[in-house]
matplotlib code that plots the C-alpha trace (Angstrom):
import matplotlib.pyplot as plt

x = [56.0, 55.6, 56.0, 55.3, 56.4, 54.4, 57.0, 57.3, 53.6, 53.3, 54.7, 58.2, 58.3, 61.0, 60.6, 62.4, 64.9, 66.4, 65.3, 62.1, 58.6, 57.9, 55.9, 56.8, 55.6, 58.5, 56.2, 54.8, 56.0, 52.5, 52.9, 56.7, 58.1, 60.7, 59.9, 61.5, 63.6, 63.7, 67.2, 68.1, 71.3, 73.3, 75.5, 78.3, 79.7, 83.5, 85.1, 81.6, 81.4, 78.0, 79.1, 80.6, 77.6, 75.0, 77.1, 77.3, 73.6, 72.8, 75.0, 74.5, 71.4, 71.0, 73.0, 70.8, 70.6, 67.2, 65.6, 66.8, 64.1, 64.6, 61.9, 62.7, 65.6, 66.4, 69.6, 71.2, 70.7, 74.5, 74.5, 77.2, 75.1, 71.9, 69.5, 68.0, 65.5, 66.0, 64.2, 65.2, 64.7, 68.4, 71.0, 73.7, 72.0, 72.4, 76.1, 76.3, 74.8, 77.1, 80.1, 79.1, 79.5, 82.2, 84.8, 82.8, 80.5, 81.0, 78.0, 76.3, 73.4, 70.7, 67.7, 64.7, 61.0, 58.2, 57.3, 54.0, 55.8, 58.2, 55.3, 53.6, 56.9, 57.6, 53.9, 54.1, 57.1, 55.4]
y = [102.2, 103.0, 99.8, 100.3, 97.4, 97.2, 94.9, 96.3, 95.7, 92.1, 88.8, 87.9, 84.8, 82.6, 82.0, 79.1, 78.7, 75.2, 73.2, 75.3, 75.2, 77.9, 80.6, 79.3, 82.0, 83.2, 85.4, 88.8, 90.3, 90.7, 91.1, 91.4, 93.9, 95.1, 96.3, 94.7, 96.7, 96.1, 96.2, 96.5, 94.5, 95.1, 92.1, 92.6, 89.3, 89.3, 89.5, 89.7, 86.0, 84.6, 80.9, 80.6, 82.4, 80.2, 77.1, 77.8, 78.7, 75.4, 73.4, 75.1, 77.3, 81.0, 80.5, 83.0, 82.8, 82.3, 85.7, 87.0, 86.7, 86.7, 88.8, 89.0, 89.6, 90.7, 89.9, 92.1, 90.8, 90.3, 88.3, 90.3, 91.6, 91.0, 93.4, 91.6, 92.5, 91.1, 91.8, 91.5, 93.0, 92.6, 94.2, 91.9, 88.9, 90.6, 91.1, 87.4, 86.3, 88.6, 87.0, 83.7, 85.3, 88.0, 85.7, 85.8, 88.8, 92.5, 94.0, 97.4, 97.6, 100.2, 100.3, 101.1, 101.9, 101.6, 104.4, 104.8, 105.2, 107.7, 109.8, 109.8, 110.7, 113.7, 114.9, 117.3, 119.1, 119.7]
z = [72.0, 75.8, 77.9, 81.6, 83.7, 86.9, 88.4, 91.9, 92.5, 91.2, 92.3, 91.1, 89.0, 87.7, 84.0, 82.3, 85.1, 85.1, 88.2, 88.7, 87.3, 84.7, 86.4, 89.9, 92.4, 94.5, 96.8, 96.4, 99.6, 101.0, 104.8, 104.7, 107.1, 104.6, 101.1, 98.1, 95.7, 92.0, 90.4, 86.7, 86.3, 83.2, 82.5, 80.0, 79.0, 79.2, 75.8, 74.4, 74.7, 75.8, 75.5, 79.0, 80.6, 78.9, 79.6, 83.3, 83.4, 81.7, 84.0, 87.4, 87.0, 88.1, 91.3, 93.1, 96.9, 98.6, 98.9, 95.5, 92.8, 89.0, 87.4, 83.7, 81.2, 77.7, 75.8, 73.1, 69.6, 69.2, 72.5, 74.2, 77.2, 79.2, 80.9, 83.8, 86.5, 89.9, 93.2, 96.8, 100.3, 100.9, 98.6, 100.0, 98.3, 95.0, 95.7, 96.7, 93.4, 91.4, 93.1, 91.3, 87.9, 88.0, 86.4, 83.1, 83.5, 84.3, 86.2, 86.5, 89.0, 89.3, 91.7, 89.5, 89.9, 87.3, 84.9, 86.8, 90.1, 88.6, 87.2, 90.6, 92.3, 90.0, 89.7, 92.7, 91.1, 87.7]

ax = plt.figure().add_subplot(projection="3d")
ax.plot(x, y, z, "-o")
ax.set_aspect("equal")
plt.show()
């Protein structure tokens, strides 16, 4: 199944984040002088233990600074890691957010683009 996430072209939204409205619009970057970058954040829960992560999230929320937007996430079926899309104009905000979780999560971060954008980028070389 080919799933193309047109995430860099749509508004980021918080979904099910404590303290926010589901579907709360966090802005679409229209008219911003800087462009937002989408990041795939791979979170490996220390010792494969999701309990401390979910407990902190329940008690304190996402702990993301203003300007860093949650897009979506998926968790492995054995609950030992999370694949999360985050969006920001300022990479330093992502690092600031990560600092709030490094005691219980190990992070891997990749800037990503949609499959459609990748196809457009590679097309001249085909």
